C-alpha positions in Angstrom: 92.9 -3.1 -20.5 91.8 -2.1 -23.9 90.1 -6.0 -24.2 88.5 -5.5 -20.7 86.1 -2.5 -22.0 84.6 -4.1 -24.8 84.1 -7.3 -22.6 82.2 -5.2 -20.0 79.9 -3.7 -22.6 79.1 -7.0 -24.0 78.2 -8.4 -20.6 76.2 -5.2 -19.6 74.3 -5.4 -23.0 73.8 -9.0 -22.6 72.3 -8.6 -19.4 70.3 -6.0 -20.0 68.6 -8.0 -22.8 67.4 -10.3 -20.1 65.2 -7.5 -18.6 63.3 -7.3 -21.7 61.6 -10.8 -21.5 58.9 -11.2 -19.4 56.4 -14.1 -18.5 53.0 -13.7 -17.2 51.0 -16.2 -15.1 47.4 -16.2 -15.4 44.8 -16.5 -12.5 43.5 -20.0 -13.6 47.4 -21.3 -13.9 47.9 -20.1 -10.2 44.6 -21.8 -9.2 45.6 -25.1 -10.6 49.1 -24.8 -9.1 47.8 -23.7 -5.6 45.3 -26.7 -5.5 48.0 -29.2 -6.5 50.5 -27.6 -4.0 47.9 -27.7 -1.1 47.4 -31.4 -1.9 51.0 -32.2 -1.8 51.4 -30.2 1.3 48.6 -31.9 3.1 49.9 -35.3 2.4 53.4 -34.6 3.7 51.9 -33.1 6.9 49.7 -36.2 7.3 52.9 -38.3 6.8 54.9 -36.5 9.4 52.0 -37.2 11.8 50.0 -33.9 11.9 46.7 -34.3 13.3 45.2 -31.7 11.0 44.3 -32.1 7.4 43.1 -29.6 4.6 41.3 -30.6 1.6 40.5 -27.7 -1.0 37.2 -28.5 -3.1 37.2 -25.1 -4.9 39.6 -22.1 -5.3 38.9 -18.7 -6.9 41.9 -16.5 -7.3 41.8 -12.9 -8.3 45.0 -11.1 -9.1 44.9 -7.2 -8.8 41.3 -6.8 -7.9 40.2 -3.1 -8.0 43.6 -2.2 -9.2 45.3 -3.0 -5.9 48.6 -4.8 -5.4 47.0 -7.9 -4.0 45.7 -11.5 -4.7 42.3 -12.1 -3.4 41.5 -15.8 -2.7 38.4 -17.6 -2.0 38.8 -21.2 -0.8 36.3 -23.8 0.1 37.1 -27.3 1.4 37.4 -29.3 4.6 39.4 -29.0 7.6 39.7 -32.3 9.8 41.3 -32.8 13.1 42.2 -36.3 13.7 42.3 -36.6 17.7 41.3 -39.2 20.3 40.7 -41.9 17.7 38.1 -39.9 15.7 38.0 -37.7 12.6 36.4 -34.2 13.4 35.4 -32.6 10.0 34.6 -29.1 9.3 33.5 -27.6 5.9 35.2 -24.2 5.5 34.8 -21.3 3.1 37.1 -18.6 3.5 37.8 -15.3 1.5 41.4 -14.1 2.3 43.7 -11.4 0.6 47.3 -11.4 0.6 50.3 -9.7 -1.0 52.3 -11.7 -3.7 55.8 -12.5 -2.8 58.7 -13.8 -4.9 61.3 -16.2 -3.2 64.3 -16.3 -5.2 65.8 -19.2 -3.3 62.8 -21.3 -4.0 61.8 -19.5 -7.3 58.2 -19.7 -6.2 55.6 -17.1 -5.5 54.1 -17.2 -2.1 51.1 -15.1 -0.6 52.2 -13.1 2.5 50.4 -11.1 5.2 47.0 -12.9 4.5 43.9 -11.1 6.1 40.6 -12.6 6.3 37.8 -11.0 4.6 34.9 -13.6 5.1 34.5 -17.0 6.8 32.0 -19.6 7.0 32.6 -22.8 9.0 29.9 -25.5 9.2 30.8 -28.4 11.5 27.8 -30.1 13.4 29.9 -31.3 16.3 30.7 -27.7 17.2 28.9 -25.8 19.8 26.8 -22.5 19.1 29.9 -20.2 20.1 32.5 -21.1 17.6 34.5 -18.0 17.4 37.6 -19.5 19.1 37.5 -22.5 16.8 37.0 -20.2 13.7 40.2 -18.3 14.8 42.0 -21.7 14.7 40.6 -22.9 11.6 41.4 -19.5 9.9 44.9 -19.4 11.5 45.5 -23.2 10.1 44.2 -22.2 6.5 46.2 -19.0 6.5 49.5 -20.7 7.7 49.1 -23.5 5.3 48.5 -21.0 2.3 51.5 -18.8 3.4 53.6 -21.9 3.2 52.3 -23.2 -0.3 53.3 -21.5 -3.5 50.7 -20.2 -5.6 53.1 -20.4 -8.5 56.7 -22.1 -9.1 59.0 -20.7 -11.6 60.3 -23.2 -14.2 62.9 -21.6 -16.3 62.9 -25.0 -18.8 59.4 -24.4 -19.5 59.6 -20.7 -19.8 62.3 -21.0 -22.5 64.9 -19.0 -20.7 68.6 -19.4 -21.4 71.5 -19.1 -19.2 71.3 -15.3 -18.7 67.8 -15.3 -17.8 68.4 -18.2 -15.1 70.9 -16.3 -13.7 68.9 -13.0 -13.5 65.8 -15.2 -12.2 67.5 -14.8 -8.8 66.3 -11.4 -8.8 63.0 -11.6 -10.6 60.6 -8.3 -10.4 57.0 -9.1 -9.8 54.4 -6.8 -11.5 50.8 -7.1 -10.4 48.4 -6.4 -13.3 44.5 -7.1 -13.3 44.2 -10.9 -13.9 47.9 -11.9 -14.1 51.3 -11.5 -12.5 54.2 -10.6 -14.8 57.4 -11.9 -13.9 60.6 -10.1 -15.2 64.2 -10.9 -14.8 65.8 -8.7 -12.5 68.4 -6.1 -13.3 
């Protein structure tokens, strides 16, 4: 019993040291990861037979704008519907806002509860009243973005040891202007 108390104290001190480590992810890093992840997601969707494709030409990501705990995302690209032996493309520019969420199983940060701030869709084949199509395109883009991580945690690249890896299952996410700060949980 007398050996058990020092062992518990050592374990608690070792684990509390994990929480002092933090890792920040910049807007630029998230933009790069998001663009690459959307490309990979689109390729896998097309391979699975999906008639829809999404290609991002630009992304602009702002973390914690106006001191709020959100990520604002402006994306521009092309959505194409492959149906009836034809390709129906539409140029899309959307401004969205969502809450970052850390998924401990995936060790990745996703955007949840995306809301549309602004949209522009340009497709010459669409009729003048495109509100129903706009809603469909916005839902498609939002659903895609909710399923693609804006950042994936890589404990090897972060230099985390076994204690931090263990604690990474419970990472806390702090939103600061221009970056997300990840800290191993308690």
